[in-house]
PDB file of N, CA, C and O in Angstrom, chain B, residues numbered from 101:
ATOM      1  N   MET B 101       0.843  -1.182   0.000  1.00  0.00           N
ATOM      2  CA  MET B 101       0.000   0.000   0.000  1.00  0.00           C
ATOM      3  C   MET B 101       0.882   1.237   0.000  1.00  0.00           C
ATOM      4  O   MET B 101       1.845   1.303   0.763  1.00  0.00           O
ATOM      5  N   ASP B 102       0.574   2.217  -0.838  1.00  0.00           N
ATOM      6  CA  ASP B 102       1.360   3.437  -0.918  1.00  0.00           C
ATOM      7  C   ASP B 102       1.134   4.297   0.313  1.00  0.00           C
ATOM      8  O   ASP B 102       0.029   4.375   0.851  1.00  0.00           O
ATOM      9  N   ALA B 103       2.230   4.950   0.751  1.00  0.00           N
ATOM     10  CA  ALA B 103       2.130   5.858   1.887  1.00  0.00           C
ATOM     11  C   ALA B 103       1.500   7.163   1.430  1.00  0.00           C
ATOM     12  O   ALA B 103       1.713   7.584   0.293  1.00  0.00           O
ATOM     13  N   PRO B 104       0.728   7.810   2.295  1.00  0.00           N
ATOM     14  CA  PRO B 104       0.183   9.122   1.935  1.00  0.00           C
ATOM     15  C   PRO B 104       1.335  10.088   1.661  1.00  0.00           C
ATOM     16  O   PRO B 104       2.362  10.045   2.339  1.00  0.00           O
ATOM     17  N   ILE B 105       1.162  10.944   0.680  1.00  0.00           N
ATOM     18  CA  ILE B 105       2.234  11.856   0.292  1.00  0.00           C
ATOM     19  C   ILE B 105       2.683  12.722   1.461  1.00  0.00           C
ATOM     20  O   ILE B 105       3.877  12.986   1.601  1.00  0.00           O
ATOM     21  N   ALA B 106       1.764  13.166   2.297  1.00  0.00           N
ATOM     22  CA  ALA B 106       2.117  14.029   3.424  1.00  0.00           C
ATOM     23  C   ALA B 106       3.077  13.345   4.390  1.00  0.00           C
ATOM     24  O   ALA B 106       3.817  14.028   5.098  1.00  0.00           O
ATOM     25  N   SER B 107       3.086  12.009   4.438  1.00  0.00           N
ATOM     26  CA  SER B 107       3.952  11.317   5.383  1.00  0.00           C
ATOM     27  C   SER B 107       5.337  11.007   4.804  1.00  0.00           C
ATOM     28  O   SER B 107       6.215  10.529   5.522  1.00  0.00           O
ATOM     29  N   LEU B 108       5.531  11.273   3.529  1.00  0.00           N
ATOM     30  CA  LEU B 108       6.830  11.014   2.921  1.00  0.00           C
ATOM     31  C   LEU B 108       7.810  12.132   3.262  1.00  0.00           C
ATOM     32  O   LEU B 108       7.407  13.292   3.356  1.00  0.00           O
ATOM     33  N   PRO B 109       9.105  11.804   3.452  1.00  0.00           N
ATOM     34  CA  PRO B 109      10.076  12.860   3.720  1.00  0.00           C
ATOM     35  C   PRO B 109      10.240  13.747   2.487  1.00  0.00           C
ATOM     36  O   PRO B 109      10.136  13.277   1.354  1.00  0.00           O
ATOM     37  N   GLU B 110      10.493  15.020   2.717  1.00  0.00           N
ATOM     38  CA  GLU B 110      10.642  15.946   1.601  1.00  0.00           C
ATOM     39  C   GLU B 110      12.107  16.087   1.232  1.00  0.00           C
ATOM     40  O   GLU B 110      12.950  16.316   2.099  1.00  0.00           O
ATOM     41  N   GLY B 111      12.409  15.954  -0.029  1.00  0.00           N
ATOM     42  CA  GLY B 111      13.747  16.221  -0.509  1.00  0.00           C
ATOM     43  C   GLY B 111      14.653  15.014  -0.525  1.00  0.00           C
ATOM     44  O   GLY B 111      14.233  13.886  -0.266  1.00  0.00           O
ATOM     45  N   ILE B 112      15.899  15.281  -0.834  1.00  0.00           N
ATOM     46  CA  ILE B 112      16.920  14.239  -0.884  1.00  0.00           C
ATOM     47  C   ILE B 112      17.436  14.035   0.526  1.00  0.00           C
ATOM     48  O   ILE B 112      17.973  14.962   1.132  1.00  0.00           O
ATOM     49  N   THR B 113      17.280  12.842   1.050  1.00  0.00           N
ATOM     50  CA  THR B 113      17.687  12.582   2.430  1.00  0.00           C
ATOM     51  C   THR B 113      18.822  11.567   2.526  1.00  0.00           C
ATOM     52  O   THR B 113      19.309  11.286   3.621  1.00  0.00           O
ATOM     53  N   SER B 114      19.242  11.019   1.403  1.00  0.00           N
ATOM     54  CA  SER B 114      20.256   9.980   1.430  1.00  0.00           C
ATOM     55  C   SER B 114      20.960   9.907   0.085  1.00  0.00           C
ATOM     56  O   SER B 114      20.381  10.248  -0.947  1.00  0.00           O
ATOM     57  N   LEU B 115      22.209   9.462   0.099  1.00  0.00           N
ATOM     58  CA  LEU B 115      22.904   9.205  -1.161  1.00  0.00           C
ATOM     59  C   LEU B 115      22.208   8.104  -1.946  1.00  0.00           C
ATOM     60  O   LEU B 115      22.381   8.005  -3.161  1.00  0.00           O
ATOM     61  N   LEU B 116      21.430   7.282  -1.268  1.00  0.00           N
ATOM     62  CA  LEU B 116      20.710   6.210  -1.938  1.00  0.00           C
ATOM     63  C   LEU B 116      19.560   6.739  -2.790  1.00  0.00           C
ATOM     64  O   LEU B 116      18.954   5.983  -3.550  1.00  0.00           O
ATOM     65  N   ASP B 117      19.252   8.044  -2.667  1.00  0.00           N
ATOM     66  CA  ASP B 117      18.188   8.639  -3.477  1.00  0.00           C
ATOM     67  C   ASP B 117      18.639   8.899  -4.913  1.00  0.00           C
ATOM     68  O   ASP B 117      17.827   9.289  -5.752  1.00  0.00           O
ATOM     69  N   THR B 118      19.888   8.695  -5.197  1.00  0.00           N
ATOM     70  CA  THR B 118      20.386   8.895  -6.553  1.00  0.00           C
ATOM     71  C   THR B 118      20.570   7.533  -7.219  1.00  0.00           C
ATOM     72  O   THR B 118      20.436   6.500  -6.562  1.00  0.00           O
ATOM     73  N   ASP B 119      20.866   7.523  -8.476  1.00  0.00           N
ATOM     74  CA  ASP B 119      20.993   6.219  -9.131  1.00  0.00           C
ATOM     75  C   ASP B 119      22.451   5.885  -9.463  1.00  0.00           C
ATOM     76  O   ASP B 119      23.307   6.769  -9.514  1.00  0.00           O
ATOM     77  N   LEU B 120      22.708   4.628  -9.681  1.00  0.00           N
ATOM     78  CA  LEU B 120      24.061   4.120  -9.899  1.00  0.00           C
ATOM     79  C   LEU B 120      24.719   4.735 -11.127  1.00  0.00           C
ATOM     80  O   LEU B 120      25.920   5.003 -11.110  1.00  0.00           O
ATOM     81  N   TYR B 121      23.962   4.960 -12.181  1.00  0.00           N
ATOM     82  CA  TYR B 121      24.531   5.528 -13.400  1.00  0.00           C
ATOM     83  C   TYR B 121      25.158   6.889 -13.125  1.00  0.00           C
ATOM     84  O   TYR B 121      26.288   7.148 -13.541  1.00  0.00           O
ATOM     85  N   LYS B 122      24.429   7.763 -12.423  1.00  0.00           N
ATOM     86  CA  LYS B 122      24.952   9.101 -12.119  1.00  0.00           C
ATOM     87  C   LYS B 122      26.229   9.001 -11.299  1.00  0.00           C
ATOM     88  O   LYS B 122      27.211   9.690 -11.578  1.00  0.00           O
ATOM     89  N   LEU B 123      26.212   8.143 -10.292  1.00  0.00           N
ATOM     90  CA  LEU B 123      27.387   8.013  -9.435  1.00  0.00           C
ATOM     91  C   LEU B 123      28.600   7.475 -10.186  1.00  0.00           C
ATOM     92  O   LEU B 123      29.710   7.977 -10.006  1.00  0.00           O
ATOM     93  N   THR B 124      28.401   6.460 -11.027  1.00  0.00           N
ATOM     94  CA  THR B 124      29.534   5.882 -11.745  1.00  0.00           C
ATOM     95  C   THR B 124      30.065   6.839 -12.804  1.00  0.00           C
ATOM     96  O   THR B 124      31.275   6.889 -13.027  1.00  0.00           O
ATOM     97  N   MET B 125      29.196   7.596 -13.461  1.00  0.00           N
ATOM     98  CA  MET B 125      29.666   8.577 -14.447  1.00  0.00           C
ATOM     99  C   MET B 125      30.458   9.684 -13.765  1.00  0.00           C
ATOM    100  O   MET B 125      31.494  10.106 -14.278  1.00  0.00           O
ATOM    101  N   GLN B 126      29.990  10.156 -12.627  1.00  0.00           N
ATOM    102  CA  GLN B 126      30.718  11.190 -11.897  1.00  0.00           C
ATOM    103  C   GLN B 126      32.063  10.666 -11.426  1.00  0.00           C
ATOM    104  O   GLN B 126      33.061  11.384 -11.488  1.00  0.00           O
ATOM    105  N   CYS B 127      32.105   9.427 -10.957  1.00  0.00           N
ATOM    106  CA  CYS B 127      33.355   8.803 -10.518  1.00  0.00           C
ATOM    107  C   CYS B 127      34.336   8.698 -11.678  1.00  0.00           C
ATOM    108  O   CYS B 127      35.521   8.992 -11.519  1.00  0.00           O
ATOM    109  N   CYS B 128      33.856   8.286 -12.828  1.00  0.00           N
ATOM    110  CA  CYS B 128      34.698   8.154 -14.017  1.00  0.00           C
ATOM    111  C   CYS B 128      35.305   9.496 -14.393  1.00  0.00           C
ATOM    112  O   CYS B 128      36.500   9.581 -14.679  1.00  0.00           O
ATOM    113  N   ILE B 129      34.502  10.528 -14.394  1.00  0.00           N
ATOM    114  CA  ILE B 129      34.996  11.855 -14.757  1.00  0.00           C
ATOM    115  C   ILE B 129      36.048  12.320 -13.756  1.00  0.00           C
ATOM    116  O   ILE B 129      37.101  12.822 -14.149  1.00  0.00           O
ATOM    117  N   LEU B 130      35.767  12.156 -12.466  1.00  0.00           N
ATOM    118  CA  LEU B 130      36.723  12.595 -11.450  1.00  0.00           C
ATOM    119  C   LEU B 130      38.031  11.811 -11.514  1.00  0.00           C
ATOM    120  O   LEU B 130      39.103  12.376 -11.299  1.00  0.00           O
ATOM    121  N   LYS B 131      37.949  10.524 -11.806  1.00  0.00           N
ATOM    122  CA  LYS B 131      39.145   9.686 -11.823  1.00  0.00           C
ATOM    123  C   LYS B 131      39.973   9.856 -13.091  1.00  0.00           C
ATOM    124  O   LYS B 131      41.193  10.004 -13.018  1.00  0.00           O
ATOM    125  N   PHE B 132      39.327   9.835 -14.243  1.00  0.00           N
ATOM    126  CA  PHE B 132      40.056   9.824 -15.507  1.00  0.00           C
ATOM    127  C   PHE B 132      40.189  11.194 -16.169  1.00  0.00           C
ATOM    128  O   PHE B 132      41.060  11.385 -17.017  1.00  0.00           O
ATOM    129  N   PHE B 133      39.348  12.138 -15.797  1.00  0.00           N
ATOM    130  CA  PHE B 133      39.385  13.472 -16.401  1.00  0.00           C
ATOM    131  C   PHE B 133      39.264  14.550 -15.320  1.00  0.00           C
ATOM    132  O   PHE B 133      38.360  15.384 -15.386  1.00  0.00           O
ATOM    133  N   PRO B 134      40.155  14.546 -14.333  1.00  0.00           N
ATOM    134  CA  PRO B 134      39.997  15.452 -13.188  1.00  0.00           C
ATOM    135  C   PRO B 134      40.102  16.936 -13.552  1.00  0.00           C
ATOM    136  O   PRO B 134      39.587  17.778 -12.817  1.00  0.00           O
ATOM    137  N   ASP B 135      40.747  17.272 -14.651  1.00  0.00           N
ATOM    138  CA  ASP B 135      40.932  18.679 -15.011  1.00  0.00           C
ATOM    139  C   ASP B 135      39.918  19.181 -16.034  1.00  0.00           C
ATOM    140  O   ASP B 135      39.990  20.332 -16.465  1.00  0.00           O
ATOM    141  N   VAL B 136      38.983  18.334 -16.422  1.00  0.00           N
ATOM    142  CA  VAL B 136      37.996  18.712 -17.424  1.00  0.00           C
ATOM    143  C   VAL B 136      36.766  19.293 -16.729  1.00  0.00           C
ATOM    144  O   VAL B 136      36.238  18.709 -15.783  1.00  0.00           O
ATOM    145  N   GLN B 137      36.322  20.449 -17.214  1.00  0.00           N
ATOM    146  CA  GLN B 137      35.106  21.042 -16.681  1.00  0.00           C
ATOM    147  C   GLN B 137      33.914  20.377 -17.360  1.00  0.00           C
ATOM    148  O   GLN B 137      33.869  20.268 -18.586  1.00  0.00           O
ATOM    149  N   VAL B 138      32.959  19.938 -16.565  1.00  0.00           N
ATOM    150  CA  VAL B 138      31.786  19.259 -17.114  1.00  0.00           C
ATOM    151  C   VAL B 138      30.514  20.006 -16.708  1.00  0.00           C
ATOM    152  O   VAL B 138      30.515  20.807 -15.774  1.00  0.00           O
ATOM    153  N   THR B 139      29.456  19.729 -17.417  1.00  0.00           N
ATOM    154  CA  THR B 139      28.152  20.306 -17.121  1.00  0.00           C
ATOM    155  C   THR B 139      27.144  19.168 -16.999  1.00  0.00           C
ATOM    156  O   THR B 139      27.084  18.281 -17.850  1.00  0.00           O
ATOM    157  N   TYR B 140      26.363  19.209 -15.940  1.00  0.00           N
ATOM    158  CA  TYR B 140      25.302  18.235 -15.746  1.00  0.00           C
ATOM    159  C   TYR B 140      23.982  18.914 -16.072  1.00  0.00           C
ATOM    160  O   TYR B 140      23.822  20.116 -15.860  1.00  0.00           O
ATOM    161  N   SER B 141      23.058  18.151 -16.577  1.00  0.00           N
ATOM    162  CA  SER B 141      21.759  18.723 -16.898  1.00  0.00           C
ATOM    163  C   SER B 141      20.651  17.806 -16.389  1.00  0.00           C
ATOM    164  O   SER B 141      20.866  16.626 -16.110  1.00  0.00           O
ATOM    165  N   PHE B 142      19.484  18.377 -16.280  1.00  0.00           N
ATOM    166  CA  PHE B 142      18.305  17.651 -15.814  1.00  0.00           C
ATOM    167  C   PHE B 142      17.395  17.396 -17.006  1.00  0.00           C
ATOM    168  O   PHE B 142      17.122  18.308 -17.787  1.00  0.00           O
ATOM    169  N   THR B 143      16.929  16.173 -17.150  1.00  0.00           N
ATOM    170  CA  THR B 143      15.971  15.841 -18.198  1.00  0.00           C
ATOM    171  C   THR B 143      14.618  15.565 -17.550  1.00  0.00           C
ATOM    172  O   THR B 143      14.478  14.639 -16.750  1.00  0.00           O
ATOM    173  N   ASN B 144      13.640  16.368 -17.899  1.00  0.00           N
ATOM    174  CA  ASN B 144      12.295  16.186 -17.382  1.00  0.00           C
ATOM    175  C   ASN B 144      11.610  15.106 -18.210  1.00  0.00           C
ATOM    176  O   ASN B 144      11.252  15.345 -19.364  1.00  0.00           O
ATOM    177  N   ARG B 145      11.427  13.941 -17.644  1.00  0.00           N
ATOM    178  CA  ARG B 145      10.815  12.835 -18.368  1.00  0.00           C
ATOM    179  C   ARG B 145       9.291  12.827 -18.238  1.00  0.00           C
ATOM    180  O   ARG B 145       8.621  11.898 -18.689  1.00  0.00           O
ATOM    181  N   THR B 146       8.765  13.869 -17.620  1.00  0.00           N
ATOM    182  CA  THR B 146       7.318  14.040 -17.518  1.00  0.00           C
ATOM    183  C   THR B 146       6.994  15.431 -18.069  1.00  0.00           C
ATOM    184  O   THR B 146       6.742  16.360 -17.301  1.00  0.00           O
ATOM    185  N   PRO B 147       6.999  15.574 -19.397  1.00  0.00           N
ATOM    186  CA  PRO B 147       6.883  16.907 -19.995  1.00  0.00           C
ATOM    187  C   PRO B 147       5.596  17.651 -19.660  1.00  0.00           C
ATOM    188  O   PRO B 147       5.566  18.879 -19.750  1.00  0.00           O
ATOM    189  N   GLU B 148       4.537  16.951 -19.279  1.00  0.00           N
ATOM    190  CA  GLU B 148       3.310  17.656 -18.925  1.00  0.00           C
ATOM    191  C   GLU B 148       3.417  18.352 -17.570  1.00  0.00           C
ATOM    192  O   GLU B 148       2.556  19.155 -17.210  1.00  0.00           O
ATOM    193  N   LYS B 149       4.471  18.044 -16.825  1.00  0.00           N
ATOM    194  CA  LYS B 149       4.709  18.707 -15.539  1.00  0.00           C
ATOM    195  C   LYS B 149       5.911  19.623 -15.702  1.00  0.00           C
ATOM    196  O   LYS B 149       7.040  19.162 -15.874  1.00  0.00           O
ATOM    197  N   LYS B 150       5.663  20.900 -15.647  1.00  0.00           N
ATOM    198  CA  LYS B 150       6.716  21.893 -15.830  1.00  0.00           C
ATOM    199  C   LYS B 150       7.274  22.325 -14.482  1.00  0.00           C
ATOM    200  O   LYS B 150       6.549  22.382 -13.489  1.00  0.00           O
ATOM    201  N   LEU B 151       8.574  22.631 -14.456  1.00  0.00           N
ATOM    202  CA  LEU B 151       9.200  23.143 -13.243  1.00  0.00           C
ATOM    203  C   LEU B 151       9.052  24.662 -13.212  1.00  0.00           C
ATOM    204  O   LEU B 151       9.477  25.350 -14.141  1.00  0.00           O
ATOM    205  N   SER B 152       8.458  25.174 -12.159  1.00  0.00           N
ATOM    206  CA  SER B 152       8.379  26.615 -11.973  1.00  0.00           C
ATOM    207  C   SER B 152       9.720  27.096 -11.421  1.00  0.00           C
ATOM    208  O   SER B 152      10.567  26.285 -11.046  1.00  0.00           O
ATOM    209  N   ARG B 153       9.909  28.402 -11.373  1.00  0.00           N
ATOM    210  CA  ARG B 153      11.146  28.948 -10.805  1.00  0.00           C
ATOM    211  C   ARG B 153      11.265  28.543  -9.332  1.00  0.00           C
ATOM    212  O   ARG B 153      12.360  28.237  -8.859  1.00  0.00           O
ATOM    213  N   ALA B 154      10.154  28.542  -8.616  1.00  0.00           N
ATOM    214  CA  ALA B 154      10.172  28.135  -7.203  1.00  0.00           C
ATOM    215  C   ALA B 154      10.562  26.661  -7.075  1.00  0.00           C
ATOM    216  O   ALA B 154      11.319  26.299  -6.175  1.00  0.00           O
ATOM    217  N   ALA B 155      10.053  25.810  -7.968  1.00  0.00           N
ATOM    218  CA  ALA B 155      10.412  24.393  -7.937  1.00  0.00           C
ATOM    219  C   ALA B 155      11.893  24.211  -8.250  1.00  0.00           C
ATOM    220  O   ALA B 155      12.561  23.378  -7.638  1.00  0.00           O
ATOM    221  N   PHE B 156      12.402  24.986  -9.199  1.00  0.00           N
ATOM    222  CA  PHE B 156      13.825  24.901  -9.534  1.00  0.00           C
ATOM    223  C   PHE B 156      14.681  25.301  -8.332  1.00  0.00           C
ATOM    224  O   PHE B 156      15.672  24.639  -8.026  1.00  0.00           O
ATOM    225  N   LYS B 157      14.301  26.374  -7.659  1.00  0.00           N
ATOM    226  CA  LYS B 157      15.067  26.812  -6.475  1.00  0.00           C
ATOM    227  C   LYS B 157      15.036  25.740  -5.391  1.00  0.00           C
ATOM    228  O   LYS B 157      16.044  25.497  -4.727  1.00  0.00           O
ATOM    229  N   TRP B 158      13.872  25.094  -5.207  1.00  0.00           N
ATOM    230  CA  TRP B 158      13.773  24.013  -4.217  1.00  0.00           C
ATOM    231  C   TRP B 158      14.703  22.865  -4.606  1.00  0.00           C
ATOM    232  O   TRP B 158      15.415  22.326  -3.759  1.00  0.00           O
ATOM    233  N   LEU B 159      14.696  22.494  -5.883  1.00  0.00           N
ATOM    234  CA  LEU B 159      15.553  21.404  -6.357  1.00  0.00           C
ATOM    235  C   LEU B 159      17.023  21.762  -6.181  1.00  0.00           C
ATOM    236  O   LEU B 159      17.818  20.919  -5.767  1.00  0.00           O
ATOM    237  N   GLN B 160      17.390  22.996  -6.490  1.00  0.00           N
ATOM    238  CA  GLN B 160      18.773  23.437  -6.323  1.00  0.00           C
ATOM    239  C   GLN B 160      19.197  23.344  -4.858  1.00  0.00           C
ATOM    240  O   GLN B 160      20.319  22.931  -4.564  1.00  0.00           O
ATOM    241  N   THR B 161      18.321  23.718  -3.951  1.00  0.00           N
ATOM    242  CA  THR B 161      18.605  23.611  -2.514  1.00  0.00           C
ATOM    243  C   THR B 161      18.826  22.158  -2.122  1.00  0.00           C
ATOM    244  O   THR B 161      19.722  21.856  -1.334  1.00  0.00           O
ATOM    245  N   GLN B 162      18.009  21.250  -2.672  1.00  0.00           N
ATOM    246  CA  GLN B 162      18.166  19.826  -2.373  1.00  0.00           C
ATOM    247  C   GLN B 162      19.511  19.306  -2.867  1.00  0.00           C
ATOM    248  O   GLN B 162      20.194  18.572  -2.153  1.00  0.00           O
ATOM    249  N   VAL B 163      19.891  19.681  -4.076  1.00  0.00           N
ATOM    250  CA  VAL B 163      21.182  19.239  -4.626  1.00  0.00           C
ATOM    251  C   VAL B 163      22.319  19.825  -3.794  1.00  0.00           C
ATOM    252  O   VAL B 163      23.267  19.116  -3.455  1.00  0.00           O
ATOM    253  N   ASP B 164      22.233  21.105  -3.464  1.00  0.00           N
ATOM    254  CA  ASP B 164      23.277  21.736  -2.651  1.00  0.00           C
ATOM    255  C   ASP B 164      23.432  21.052  -1.297  1.00  0.00           C
ATOM    256  O   ASP B 164      24.538  20.977  -0.762  1.00  0.00           O
ATOM    257  N   SER B 165      22.327  20.554  -0.740  1.00  0.00           N
ATOM    258  CA  SER B 165      22.405  19.909   0.573  1.00  0.00           C
ATOM    259  C   SER B 165      23.181  18.594   0.521  1.00  0.00           C
ATOM    260  O   SER B 165      23.671  18.132   1.552  1.00  0.00           O
ATOM    261  N   THR B 166      23.301  17.990  -0.652  1.00  0.00           N
ATOM    262  CA  THR B 166      24.026  16.728  -0.746  1.00  0.00           C
ATOM    263  C   THR B 166      25.529  16.918  -0.574  1.00  0.00           C
ATOM    264  O   THR B 166      26.246  15.947  -0.334  1.00  0.00           O
ATOM    265  N   TYR B 167      26.022  18.160  -0.692  1.00  0.00           N
ATOM    266  CA  TYR B 167      27.456  18.401  -0.518  1.00  0.00           C
ATOM    267  C   TYR B 167      27.915  18.064   0.887  1.00  0.00           C
ATOM    268  O   TYR B 167      29.089  17.768   1.107  1.00  0.00           O
ATOM    269  N   SER B 168      26.999  18.109   1.835  1.00  0.00           N
ATOM    270  CA  SER B 168      27.380  17.832   3.220  1.00  0.00           C
ATOM    271  C   SER B 168      27.310  16.349   3.569  1.00  0.00           C
ATOM    272  O   SER B 168      27.671  15.967   4.682  1.00  0.00           O
ATOM    273  N   TYR B 169      26.858  15.512   2.648  1.00  0.00           N
ATOM    274  CA  TYR B 169      26.783  14.078   2.910  1.00  0.00           C
ATOM    275  C   TYR B 169      28.193  13.496   2.935  1.00  0.00           C
ATOM    276  O   TYR B 169      29.093  13.991   2.257  1.00  0.00           O
ATOM    277  N   ASN B 170      28.370  12.457   3.712  1.00  0.00           N
ATOM    278  CA  ASN B 170      29.642  11.756   3.697  1.00  0.00           C
ATOM    279  C   ASN B 170      29.396  10.262   3.891  1.00  0.00           C
ATOM    280  O   ASN B 170      28.324   9.828   4.313  1.00  0.00           O
ATOM    281  N   THR B 171      30.400   9.524   3.577  1.00  0.00           N
ATOM    282  CA  THR B 171      30.307   8.079   3.775  1.00  0.00           C
ATOM    283  C   THR B 171      31.255   7.689   4.905  1.00  0.00           C
ATOM    284  O   THR B 171      32.320   8.283   5.076  1.00  0.00           O
ATOM    285  N   ALA B 172      30.859   6.711   5.648  1.00  0.00           N
ATOM    286  CA  ALA B 172      31.678   6.240   6.759  1.00  0.00           C
ATOM    287  C   ALA B 172      31.467   4.737   6.884  1.00  0.00           C
ATOM    288  O   ALA B 172      30.427   4.201   6.501  1.00  0.00           O
ATOM    289  N   LYS B 173      32.460   4.087   7.419  1.00  0.00           N
ATOM    290  CA  LYS B 173      32.322   2.660   7.669  1.00  0.00           C
ATOM    291  C   LYS B 173      31.294   2.419   8.758  1.00  0.00           C
ATOM    292  O   LYS B 173      31.262   3.125   9.766  1.00  0.00           O
ATOM    293  N   ALA B 174      30.467   1.431   8.550  1.00  0.00           N
ATOM    294  CA  ALA B 174      29.503   1.055   9.587  1.00  0.00           C
ATOM    295  C   ALA B 174      30.250   0.316  10.685  1.00  0.00           C
ATOM    296  O   ALA B 174      31.216  -0.402  10.426  1.00  0.00           O
ATOM    297  N   CYS B 175      29.802   0.499  11.882  1.00  0.00           N
ATOM    298  CA  CYS B 175      30.454  -0.169  13.019  1.00  0.00           C
ATOM    299  C   CYS B 175      30.158  -1.645  13.041  1.00  0.00           C
ATOM    300  O   CYS B 175      30.628  -2.356  13.930  1.00  0.00           O
TER     301      CYS B 175
END
């Protein structure tokens, strides 16, 4: 049964919220092309839903918050 939307956490809360392709491509670029400037883009796969400026700012805040994530060995 699906959880009510109001009970779902808002935003990116874990590195697990991203997909393996993005992570491996970023790793490849950092490892093999560390001096190359790259640009990432967002593809809206639901064209009937448009991003407003407010939605874009919210998304940018979510992406910026991932900079503080870190990985650590589990005890």
